[in-house]
Structure formats: structure tokens, C-alpha cells
C-alpha positions in Angstrom: -12.6 -27.6 -37.3 -16.3 -26.9 -38.1 -16.9 -25.8 -34.5 -13.9 -23.4 -34.7 -15.3 -21.9 -38.0 -18.8 -21.5 -36.5 -17.4 -19.9 -33.4 -15.3 -17.5 -35.5 -18.3 -16.6 -37.6 -20.4 -16.0 -34.4 -17.7 -13.9 -32.9 -17.4 -11.8 -36.0 -21.1 -11.2 -36.1 -21.2 -10.3 -32.4 -18.3 -7.8 -32.9 -20.1 -6.3 -35.9 -23.2 -5.8 -33.8 -21.3 -4.3 -30.9 -19.5 -1.9 -33.3 -22.8 -0.8 -34.7 -24.3 -0.2 -31.3 -21.3 1.8 -30.1 -21.0 3.9 -33.2 -23.0 6.8 -31.6 -26.0 6.4 -34.0 -29.5 6.3 -32.6 -32.0 3.5 -33.4 -33.6 5.4 -36.2 -30.4 5.9 -38.1 -29.5 2.2 -37.6 -32.8 1.2 -39.1 -32.1 3.3 -42.2 -29.0 1.2 -42.8 -29.0 -1.4 -45.5 -31.3 -4.3 -44.8 -29.8 -7.4 -43.2 -29.3 -10.3 -45.6 -31.5 -13.4 -45.0 -29.1 -15.6 -47.0 -27.1 -18.1 -45.0 -23.4 -17.1 -44.7 -21.0 -18.6 -47.1 -19.3 -21.7 -45.8 -15.7 -21.2 -44.9 -13.3 -23.4 -46.8 -12.0 -26.2 -44.5 -8.8 -25.6 -42.7 -5.9 -27.8 -43.8 -5.0 -30.6 -41.4 -2.2 -29.8 -39.0 1.2 -31.1 -39.9 2.0 -34.5 -38.5 4.7 -34.9 -35.8 8.0 -36.4 -37.1 7.9 -40.2 -37.0 4.2 -40.3 -37.9 3.5 -42.9 -40.7 1.4 -41.5 -43.5 -0.5 -43.9 -45.8 -0.9 -42.6 -49.3 -4.2 -43.2 -51.1 -4.3 -46.4 -53.1 -2.8 -45.6 -56.5 -4.6 -46.4 -59.8 -2.4 -49.5 -60.2 -3.5 -50.7 -56.8 -0.2 -50.0 -55.0 -0.1 -49.0 -51.4 2.7 -46.8 -50.0 3.6 -45.4 -46.6 5.9 -42.5 -46.0 7.5 -41.2 -42.8 9.9 -38.3 -41.9 12.0 -39.7 -39.1 14.1 -36.6 -38.3 15.5 -33.2 -39.1 19.0 -31.9 -38.5 20.5 -28.5 -39.4 23.9 -26.9 -38.8 25.6 -30.1 -37.6 26.5 -31.4 -41.1 30.0 -30.3 -42.0 31.0 -31.9 -45.3 34.2 -31.0 -47.3 32.3 -28.2 -49.2 29.9 -25.8 -47.5 26.5 -24.9 -48.8 27.7 -21.3 -49.4 30.7 -22.5 -51.4 28.5 -24.9 -53.5 25.8 -22.4 -54.4 27.5 -19.0 -54.1 25.3 -17.9 -51.2 26.0 -16.3 -47.8 24.7 -17.7 -44.6 23.5 -21.0 -45.9 24.2 -24.4 -44.2 23.4 -28.0 -44.9 20.3 -29.5 -43.4 19.0 -33.1 -43.7 15.8 -35.0 -43.3 15.7 -38.7 -42.6 13.0 -40.5 -44.7 11.4 -43.9 -44.9 9.1 -45.0 -47.6 7.6 -48.5 -47.8 5.8 -50.4 -50.5 3.0 -52.5 -49.1 1.7 -53.6 -52.5 2.3 -53.1 -56.2 5.1 -51.3 -58.0 6.9 -48.3 -56.5 9.5 -45.9 -57.8 11.0 -43.4 -55.3 13.1 -40.3 -55.7 14.2 -37.6 -53.3 12.6 -34.8 -55.4 9.0 -34.8 -54.2 10.3 -33.8 -50.8 10.7 -30.1 -49.8 11.1 -27.9 -46.8 8.5 -25.1 -46.2 9.2 -21.9 -44.3 6.7 -19.5 -42.7 7.3 -16.8 -45.3 6.2 -19.2 -48.1 9.7 -20.2 -49.2 10.1 -23.8 -50.3 13.5 -25.4 -50.7 14.1 -28.6 -52.7 16.7 -31.2 -52.0 20.3 -30.5 -53.1 21.2 -31.9 -56.6 24.8 -32.5 -55.3 26.1 -35.0 -52.9 29.4 -35.6 -51.3 30.9 -38.8 -49.8 30.8 -37.1 -46.4 27.1 -36.2 -46.4 25.1 -38.0 -43.7 24.6 -41.7 -44.2 22.7 -43.6 -45.3 21.7 -41.4 -48.2 18.1 -41.5 -49.6 18.4 -42.6 -53.2 18.0 -40.2 -56.2 15.9 -42.9 -57.8 15.1 -46.5 -56.8 12.5 -49.2 -57.4 11.0 -50.7 -54.2 9.5 -54.2 -54.5 6.3 -55.2 -52.6 7.0 -55.6 -48.9 10.3 -53.6 -49.0 11.3 -50.1 -47.7 13.9 -47.5 -48.5 15.3 -45.3 -45.8 18.0 -42.6 -45.8 18.8 -38.9 -45.5 18.3 -36.2 -48.0 20.4 -33.0 -47.8 19.1 -29.4 -48.4 21.0 -26.0 -48.6 19.1 -23.8 -46.1 19.4 -20.3 -44.6 21.5 -20.9 -41.4 19.5 -18.3 -39.4 16.0 -19.9 -40.1 14.4 -23.2 -39.6 11.7 -24.6 -41.8 8.3 -25.1 -40.2 7.3 -28.2 -42.3 8.6 -31.0 -44.4 6.4 -31.6 -47.5 5.9 -34.7 -49.5 4.6 -33.4 -52.9 4.0 -36.5 -54.9 1.5 -36.3 -57.8 -0.6 -39.1 -56.1 -1.7 -36.6 -53.4 -4.2 -33.8 -54.0 -2.2 -31.7 -51.5 1.2 -32.4 -49.9 1.5 -34.5 -46.8 3.2 -32.4 -44.1 5.3 -33.1 -41.0 6.1 -30.4 -38.5 9.7 -29.5 -37.9 10.4 -29.0 -34.2 11.7 -25.5 -33.2 15.0 -27.1 -32.0 
């Protein structure tokens, strides 16, 4: 990433130089311009890591209590979930459908409580959608629990359902637990 930032900075400086040269001013006018700064350019903030592909196992940092946890987004489906009640009927919307992510969280060491609520879907326009607070008997199985305790060496796996705009797909699945300084992200395939 550092190479990309340095290359971008060099390209910007080169374009600025070319623009000054092609502006129609002569050398004397160019020297009258404000002096060039001798300060080093400010460092660009590091780019966030690219989202992981679905199925990639992410190991969370070791928690204060010493627990070690891994999380994985195994899959994403949208528009194929047809329960007894539509997303539009449930929430009074137009054009919404049900979508689901399949998750797996494992406890390698320590105490672990899980819930579906740190998970979210992120869209290119900045919209984030949280899991549905409702569930029906005909939602995809197995369902990821609302809340569960996972003992050392055990995992929990299941699907969590979201009401989403039917004409859009999220670009990322986010795991927004307080343990992480920034969310872990998995890329949602275009189709």
C-alpha cells in the first residue's frame, strides 16, 4: 500500500508540474510564484485492508480475558428466501426482500458470548443494514442464535436474515464487535 501512496503522490506532483509548465506563463512569472515548501509531504493515512473473500477465517485479537475467537462468513443469498411474510409486509417498505448470511464463530479459548447483532451489511452509498429483529419458522435453517454462550473448543453456525432493497446488493458483510478497532469485512460477490 505504501508503494501505491508514494506513486500517487509522485503522479500528483508530476501533474502539478506539467500544469504549471503548460499554463502559458514564462519562466520569470513562474519564479515569482510562491516559494516551494521544503517540508516533507504529509503522510497519507493507510488504506484499509481489502475485504476478505467469503469463507476466509478471521482471528480476532486476543481479548482482555485471554479468549481467542475466529469468525467466518460462509455465504450470502438474496431474493431466494420466500417465507410466509415478505420483508415489505413486515416493515411497511416497497421493494425490499429477505437476504441471509451464513456465519460461523468458534471459541478457541476462554469464555464467549455470541449474538447476531454485531453483524451488518454495508452498501456502496454508505448505508448499513442490521439483522432483522423478527424471525419466522420458515426462515433459512439453521438460524444463527440471537444470543448464545460458546464453550472452549466449540463453534456456533447458522444464518441471519436481513431486510434489504431488492434492486441492490451489499458490497460487504461487517463484523462490528467492540473487540475490534475497526470492523472485519468480507466482500459480497456481485452474484
